[in-house]
C-alpha positions as CSV (number, residue, x, y, z in Angstrom):
1,X,-46.7,1.1,3.0
2,X,-50.5,1.0,2.9
3,X,-51.2,3.9,0.5
4,X,-54.7,2.6,-0.3
5,X,-55.6,2.1,3.4
6,X,-54.4,5.6,4.2
7,X,-56.7,7.1,1.6
8,X,-59.6,5.1,2.9
9,X,-58.9,6.2,6.4
10,X,-58.6,9.9,5.6
11,X,-61.9,9.8,3.7
12,X,-63.7,7.9,6.4
13,X,-62.4,10.0,9.3
14,X,-63.1,13.3,7.5
15,X,-66.7,12.3,6.8
16,X,-67.2,11.0,10.3
17,X,-66.1,14.3,11.7
18,X,-68.1,16.3,9.1
19,X,-65.1,18.3,8.2
20,X,-65.9,21.0,5.6
21,X,-62.3,20.8,4.4
22,X,-61.9,17.1,3.7
23,X,-58.6,15.7,4.7
24,X,-58.7,13.2,1.9
25,X,-56.8,14.0,-1.3
26,X,-57.0,12.4,-4.7
27,X,-55.9,8.8,-4.8
28,X,-54.1,8.2,-8.1
29,X,-53.8,4.8,-9.8
30,X,-50.8,4.5,-12.1
31,X,-50.9,1.7,-14.6
32,X,-48.8,-0.1,-17.2
33,X,-50.8,0.8,-20.2
34,X,-51.8,4.4,-20.1
35,X,-51.9,7.7,-18.1
36,X,-52.6,7.6,-14.4
37,X,-56.3,7.6,-13.4
38,X,-58.1,9.1,-10.4
39,X,-59.5,6.4,-8.1
40,X,-62.7,7.8,-6.5
41,X,-62.4,6.7,-2.8
42,X,-66.1,7.3,-2.2
43,X,-67.1,4.3,-4.4
44,X,-65.8,1.9,-1.7
45,X,-68.3,3.4,0.8
46,X,-71.4,3.3,-1.5
47,X,-74.8,2.1,-0.3
48,X,-76.8,-0.7,-1.7
49,X,-78.8,1.8,-3.7
50,X,-75.6,3.0,-5.4
51,X,-74.4,-0.5,-6.3
52,X,-74.7,-1.8,-9.9
53,X,-77.0,-4.7,-10.9
54,X,-74.0,-7.0,-11.2
55,X,-73.2,-6.7,-7.5
56,X,-76.8,-7.1,-6.5
57,X,-77.0,-10.3,-8.4
58,X,-73.8,-11.6,-6.8
59,X,-75.0,-10.8,-3.3
60,X,-78.3,-12.5,-4.0
61,X,-76.4,-15.7,-4.9
62,X,-74.4,-15.8,-1.7
63,X,-75.4,-18.7,0.6
64,X,-74.2,-20.5,3.6
65,X,-71.0,-19.4,5.2
66,X,-69.6,-16.6,3.1
67,X,-66.1,-15.2,2.8
68,X,-65.9,-11.7,1.3
69,X,-62.3,-11.5,0.0
70,X,-60.7,-8.1,-0.5
71,X,-63.7,-6.6,1.3
72,X,-62.3,-3.1,1.5
73,X,-64.4,-1.1,3.9
74,X,-67.1,-3.8,4.1
75,X,-69.9,-2.4,2.0
76,X,-70.9,-5.8,0.6
77,X,-70.4,-7.6,3.9
78,X,-72.7,-5.2,5.7
79,X,-75.5,-5.9,3.2
80,X,-75.0,-9.7,3.6
81,X,-74.9,-9.3,7.4
82,X,-78.2,-7.4,7.4
83,X,-79.7,-10.3,5.5
84,X,-78.7,-12.6,8.3
85,X,-76.0,-14.3,6.3
86,X,-72.9,-15.6,8.2
87,X,-70.2,-13.5,6.5
88,X,-66.6,-13.1,7.2
89,X,-64.7,-10.2,5.6
90,X,-61.0,-10.1,5.0
91,X,-58.5,-7.6,3.5
92,X,-54.8,-7.3,3.6
93,X,-55.1,-3.6,4.6
94,X,-55.2,-3.1,8.3
95,X,-56.7,0.4,7.9
96,X,-59.5,-1.0,5.7
97,X,-60.3,-3.7,8.3
98,X,-60.3,-1.1,11.1
99,X,-62.9,0.8,9.1
100,X,-64.9,-2.3,8.5
101,X,-65.0,-3.0,12.2
102,X,-66.0,0.6,13.0
103,X,-68.8,0.4,10.4
104,X,-70.2,-2.6,12.1
105,X,-68.9,-5.7,10.3
106,X,-68.9,-8.3,13.0
107,X,-66.3,-10.6,11.5
108,X,-63.6,-8.5,9.9
109,X,-60.0,-9.6,9.8
110,X,-56.6,-8.8,8.3
111,X,-55.9,-11.9,6.3
112,X,-54.4,-13.0,3.0
113,X,-56.6,-15.4,1.0
114,X,-53.5,-17.3,-0.1
115,X,-52.7,-18.5,3.4
116,X,-56.3,-19.2,4.6
117,X,-57.2,-22.7,5.7
118,X,-60.9,-22.4,6.8
119,X,-63.6,-23.6,4.5
120,X,-66.7,-21.7,3.3
121,X,-69.8,-22.3,1.2
122,X,-69.3,-19.1,-0.9
123,X,-66.1,-17.3,-1.8
124,X,-67.0,-13.8,-2.9
125,X,-64.7,-11.4,-4.9
126,X,-66.4,-8.2,-6.0
127,X,-65.0,-5.0,-7.8
128,X,-62.7,-7.2,-9.9
129,X,-61.4,-8.7,-6.7
130,X,-60.3,-11.9,-8.5
131,X,-57.6,-9.7,-10.1
132,X,-55.5,-10.1,-7.0
133,X,-54.4,-13.4,-8.5
134,X,-52.2,-11.2,-10.7
135,X,-51.6,-13.4,-13.8
136,X,-53.2,-16.3,-15.7
137,X,-50.8,-18.7,-13.9
138,X,-51.7,-17.1,-10.6
139,X,-55.4,-17.6,-11.3
140,X,-54.8,-21.3,-12.2
141,X,-52.9,-21.8,-9.0
142,X,-55.6,-20.1,-6.9
143,X,-58.4,-22.1,-8.5
144,X,-56.6,-25.3,-7.4
145,X,-56.2,-23.9,-3.9
146,X,-59.8,-22.7,-3.8
147,X,-61.0,-26.3,-3.9
148,X,-59.6,-26.7,-0.3
149,X,-61.4,-23.6,0.9
150,X,-64.9,-24.5,-0.4
151,X,-67.2,-27.0,1.2
152,X,-68.9,-29.6,-0.9
153,X,-71.5,-28.0,-3.1
154,X,-69.9,-24.6,-2.6
155,X,-69.2,-21.8,-5.1
156,X,-66.9,-19.1,-6.1
157,X,-68.5,-15.8,-7.2
158,X,-66.5,-13.0,-8.9
159,X,-66.7,-10.3,-11.5
160,X,-64.1,-9.3,-14.0
161,X,-63.8,-7.4,-17.3
162,X,-62.8,-8.0,-20.9
163,X,-60.3,-5.2,-21.4
164,X,-59.5,-6.0,-25.0
165,X,-61.1,-2.7,-25.9
166,X,-58.0,-0.9,-24.5
167,X,-56.1,-2.3,-27.4
168,X,-58.4,-1.4,-30.3
169,X,-55.9,1.2,-31.4
170,X,-52.8,-0.3,-29.8
171,X,-50.9,-3.5,-30.3
172,X,-51.5,-6.2,-27.7
173,X,-48.6,-7.1,-25.4
174,X,-46.5,-9.9,-26.9
175,X,-44.8,-11.1,-23.7
176,X,-47.9,-11.7,-21.6
177,X,-51.7,-12.0,-21.7
178,X,-53.3,-8.6,-22.4
179,X,-55.3,-8.7,-19.2
180,X,-52.2,-8.9,-17.0
181,X,-51.8,-5.3,-15.7
182,X,-49.5,-3.6,-13.2
183,X,-50.7,-0.9,-10.9
184,X,-49.3,1.5,-8.3
185,X,-51.2,3.8,-5.9
186,X,-50.0,7.3,-5.3
187,X,-51.5,9.5,-2.5
188,X,-50.3,12.6,-0.9
189,X,-47.0,12.4,-2.7
190,X,-46.4,8.9,-1.5
191,X,-45.9,6.1,-3.9
192,X,-46.8,2.5,-3.2
193,X,-45.1,-0.5,-4.8
194,X,-46.2,-1.8,-8.2
195,X,-48.5,-4.8,-8.0
196,X,-49.9,-7.2,-10.6
197,X,-53.6,-7.3,-11.4
198,X,-55.6,-9.6,-13.7
199,X,-58.6,-8.9,-15.9
200,X,-59.7,-12.0,-17.7
201,X,-62.0,-12.3,-20.7
202,X,-64.9,-14.8,-20.5
203,X,-63.4,-17.2,-23.1
204,X,-60.1,-17.4,-21.3
205,X,-61.9,-17.9,-18.0
206,X,-63.9,-20.8,-19.3
207,X,-60.7,-22.4,-20.6
208,X,-58.9,-22.1,-17.3
209,X,-61.9,-23.2,-15.3
210,X,-62.2,-26.3,-17.4
211,X,-58.5,-27.0,-17.0
212,X,-58.7,-26.7,-13.2
213,X,-61.8,-28.8,-12.9
214,X,-64.5,-26.2,-12.4
215,X,-67.9,-25.7,-14.0
216,X,-68.2,-22.0,-15.1
217,X,-71.5,-20.1,-15.6
218,X,-71.7,-16.4,-16.7
219,X,-74.5,-15.1,-14.6
220,X,-74.6,-11.5,-15.8
221,X,-73.0,-9.2,-18.4
222,X,-73.4,-5.5,-18.7
223,X,-72.7,-3.0,-21.5
224,X,-69.3,-2.1,-20.1
225,X,-67.6,-5.4,-20.8
226,X,-68.0,-6.5,-17.1
227,X,-69.5,-9.8,-16.2
228,X,-70.3,-11.9,-13.1
229,X,-69.1,-15.5,-13.1
230,X,-70.0,-18.4,-10.8
231,X,-67.6,-21.4,-10.5
232,X,-68.7,-24.6,-8.8
């Protein structure tokens, strides 16, 4: 069940029809470490002016043939497309891809990065998109696979967060890396399945990048423990 896609679709369709009574309701994100949090759906539809500096820097670094992974409703892909960059946007949510197409993304497809075979110059994961690897082991496995998806001289761009601050007053998990989180979407009284998500601190990222044969540069860090990394 595509809970996330349904919330995106309700929000988009309500705004397109200019409904005064928005059909979209609150999208809740349940997690494995604290109380549920509201996921503001509008953030996925933000304009370039509303995007943080980190994302602007990532978009400025994109070159060649670009794959926007976990592209959501295509906000980043649209900016790259307007710049004349050859960008393909993929997401596992069919509803999200439908919205991307309606918003004008020329190459938008339902696809899973783990089964992709085509090669690109830039793989782009924004809004903590690299988290879809789920675990440290999942990230290691993906970084090995990514070598087959990137052309010579290509790059992998993504942002993540050091969430160690969550455990300032709590003990860190003993059975797994502290950045390995579980989430579940809840929307209109419907619950999605739990899924794994990864937040990786910069030191651990450098370690795994080195193990898997990548050079790793931290391009940008903000004051909210988020950073932009470039692997090549």
